[in-house]
C-alpha positions as YAML, in Angstrom:
chain: A
units: angstrom
residues:
- id: 1
  name: UNK
  ca: [-12.22, -21.81, 0.92]
- id: 2
  name: UNK
  ca: [-9.51, -22.92, 3.34]
- id: 3
  name: UNK
  ca: [-6.06, -21.33, 3.16]
- id: 4
  name: UNK
  ca: [-3.70, -22.93, 0.74]
- id: 5
  name: UNK
  ca: [-0.79, -24.90, 2.32]
- id: 6
  name: UNK
  ca: [1.94, -22.58, 1.03]
- id: 7
  name: UNK
  ca: [0.07, -19.60, 2.65]
- id: 8
  name: UNK
  ca: [-0.18, -21.41, 5.98]
- id: 9
  name: UNK
  ca: [3.48, -22.46, 5.97]
- id: 10
  name: UNK
  ca: [4.95, -19.14, 4.93]
- id: 11
  name: UNK
  ca: [7.35, -17.25, 7.21]
- id: 12
  name: UNK
  ca: [5.42, -14.27, 8.59]
- id: 13
  name: UNK
  ca: [8.62, -12.19, 8.65]
- id: 14
  name: UNK
  ca: [9.38, -11.56, 5.02]
- id: 15
  name: UNK
  ca: [11.13, -8.67, 3.41]
- id: 16
  name: UNK
  ca: [10.35, -7.11, 0.05]
- id: 17
  name: UNK
  ca: [12.35, -4.93, -2.22]
- id: 18
  name: UNK
  ca: [11.79, -1.15, -2.03]
- id: 19
  name: UNK
  ca: [9.59, -0.01, -4.93]
- id: 20
  name: UNK
  ca: [7.87, -3.39, -5.26]
- id: 21
  name: UNK
  ca: [4.18, -3.76, -4.59]
- id: 22
  name: UNK
  ca: [3.04, -6.24, -1.99]
- id: 23
  name: UNK
  ca: [-0.37, -7.50, -3.14]
- id: 24
  name: UNK
  ca: [-3.21, -7.18, -0.61]
- id: 25
  name: UNK
  ca: [-6.35, -7.96, -2.67]
- id: 26
  name: UNK
  ca: [-7.69, -8.37, -6.19]
- id: 27
  name: UNK
  ca: [-11.05, -6.75, -6.64]
- id: 28
  name: UNK
  ca: [-13.07, -5.58, -9.72]
- id: 29
  name: UNK
  ca: [-10.06, -6.14, -12.07]
- id: 30
  name: UNK
  ca: [-7.75, -4.11, -9.78]
- id: 31
  name: UNK
  ca: [-4.71, -5.28, -7.83]
- id: 32
  name: UNK
  ca: [-4.65, -3.42, -4.55]
- id: 33
  name: UNK
  ca: [-1.24, -3.40, -2.96]
- id: 34
  name: UNK
  ca: [1.02, -1.81, -0.39]
- id: 35
  name: UNK
  ca: [4.20, -0.09, -1.65]
- id: 36
  name: UNK
  ca: [7.17, 1.45, 0.11]
- id: 37
  name: UNK
  ca: [9.34, 3.51, -2.23]
- id: 38
  name: UNK
  ca: [12.07, 6.09, -2.39]
- id: 39
  name: UNK
  ca: [11.55, 9.78, -2.88]
- id: 40
  name: UNK
  ca: [13.79, 11.64, -5.44]
- id: 41
  name: UNK
  ca: [16.32, 8.82, -5.41]
- id: 42
  name: UNK
  ca: [16.61, 8.80, -1.61]
- id: 43
  name: UNK
  ca: [15.35, 6.20, 0.85]
- id: 44
  name: UNK
  ca: [15.86, 6.94, 4.51]
- id: 45
  name: UNK
  ca: [13.74, 7.99, 7.50]
- id: 46
  name: UNK
  ca: [13.23, 11.49, 6.06]
- id: 47
  name: UNK
  ca: [12.54, 10.47, 2.42]
- id: 48
  name: UNK
  ca: [10.13, 7.67, 1.57]
- id: 49
  name: UNK
  ca: [6.66, 6.82, 0.36]
- id: 50
  name: UNK
  ca: [4.17, 4.48, 2.00]
- id: 51
  name: UNK
  ca: [1.07, 3.94, -0.09]
- id: 52
  name: UNK
  ca: [-1.92, 1.78, -0.96]
- id: 53
  name: UNK
  ca: [-2.15, 1.58, -4.75]
- id: 54
  name: UNK
  ca: [-4.70, 0.19, -7.21]
- id: 55
  name: UNK
  ca: [-3.49, -1.08, -10.58]
- id: 56
  name: UNK
  ca: [-6.09, -1.97, -13.23]
- id: 57
  name: UNK
  ca: [-5.72, -5.29, -15.05]
- id: 58
  name: UNK
  ca: [-3.47, -5.04, -18.08]
- id: 59
  name: UNK
  ca: [-2.05, -1.65, -16.89]
- id: 60
  name: UNK
  ca: [1.38, -1.11, -15.43]
- id: 61
  name: UNK
  ca: [1.03, 2.16, -13.53]
- id: 62
  name: UNK
  ca: [-1.07, 2.13, -10.39]
- id: 63
  name: UNK
  ca: [-3.00, 4.94, -8.85]
- id: 64
  name: UNK
  ca: [-2.75, 5.96, -5.20]
- id: 65
  name: UNK
  ca: [-5.69, 5.28, -2.95]
- id: 66
  name: UNK
  ca: [-3.75, 6.54, 0.06]
- id: 67
  name: UNK
  ca: [-0.18, 7.84, 0.16]
- id: 68
  name: UNK
  ca: [2.04, 9.15, 2.91]
- id: 69
  name: UNK
  ca: [5.18, 10.88, 1.53]
- id: 70
  name: UNK
  ca: [7.96, 12.08, 3.73]
- id: 71
  name: UNK
  ca: [10.14, 14.51, 1.82]
- id: 72
  name: UNK
  ca: [13.10, 15.98, 3.65]
- id: 73
  name: UNK
  ca: [11.25, 15.25, 6.89]
- id: 74
  name: UNK
  ca: [8.00, 16.94, 5.89]
- id: 75
  name: UNK
  ca: [4.89, 14.68, 5.60]
- id: 76
  name: UNK
  ca: [2.42, 14.95, 2.72]
- id: 77
  name: UNK
  ca: [-0.77, 12.89, 2.65]
- id: 78
  name: UNK
  ca: [-2.88, 12.12, -0.43]
- id: 79
  name: UNK
  ca: [-6.12, 10.16, -0.42]
- id: 80
  name: UNK
  ca: [-8.53, 9.24, -3.25]
- id: 81
  name: UNK
  ca: [-11.61, 7.97, -1.40]
- id: 82
  name: UNK
  ca: [-13.75, 8.08, -4.53]
- id: 83
  name: UNK
  ca: [-11.61, 5.52, -6.30]
- id: 84
  name: UNK
  ca: [-11.07, 3.53, -3.12]
- id: 85
  name: UNK
  ca: [-14.81, 3.20, -2.52]
- id: 86
  name: UNK
  ca: [-15.35, 2.20, -6.19]
- id: 87
  name: UNK
  ca: [-12.90, -0.71, -5.82]
- id: 88
  name: UNK
  ca: [-13.39, -1.79, -2.23]
- id: 89
  name: UNK
  ca: [-16.27, -1.80, 0.17]
- id: 90
  name: UNK
  ca: [-16.18, 1.33, 2.42]
- id: 91
  name: UNK
  ca: [-15.69, -0.72, 5.58]
- id: 92
  name: UNK
  ca: [-12.86, -2.74, 4.04]
- id: 93
  name: UNK
  ca: [-11.06, 0.38, 2.77]
- id: 94
  name: UNK
  ca: [-11.55, 2.17, 6.10]
- id: 95
  name: UNK
  ca: [-10.00, -0.80, 8.00]
- id: 96
  name: UNK
  ca: [-7.07, -0.93, 5.54]
- id: 97
  name: UNK
  ca: [-6.60, 2.82, 5.87]
- id: 98
  name: UNK
  ca: [-6.58, 2.58, 9.62]
- id: 99
  name: UNK
  ca: [-3.86, -0.06, 9.57]
- id: 100
  name: UNK
  ca: [-1.63, 1.97, 7.19]
- id: 101
  name: UNK
  ca: [-2.14, 5.11, 9.33]
- id: 102
  name: UNK
  ca: [-1.17, 3.00, 12.40]
- id: 103
  name: UNK
  ca: [1.92, 1.69, 10.59]
- id: 104
  name: UNK
  ca: [2.98, 5.19, 9.47]
- id: 105
  name: UNK
  ca: [2.47, 6.65, 12.96]
- id: 106
  name: UNK
  ca: [4.84, 4.07, 14.42]
- id: 107
  name: UNK
  ca: [7.69, 5.01, 12.07]
- id: 108
  name: UNK
  ca: [10.52, 7.15, 13.48]
...
């Protein structure tokens, strides 16, 4: 299917609210998205979350497939490959993971 006109015409430089999920894909009744959020009420270069989440249809709380948390400057990494591979093809998840790792590594 060709891209829809609104998708072709959209501005590639968009901003989203902290804590809101940016949808990436819908697969097997899951919404897979990218989220940037605060940590313990703080959002700065030393306190934030960058994650890929999966939210099941009719549920409101997503589960992390991959999460990078920076808490007071310390980095914590969480990954749930079992769930990721149940929702996405392994190659698709691995490419997505690589892009998020790249993004995180470029942050100050």
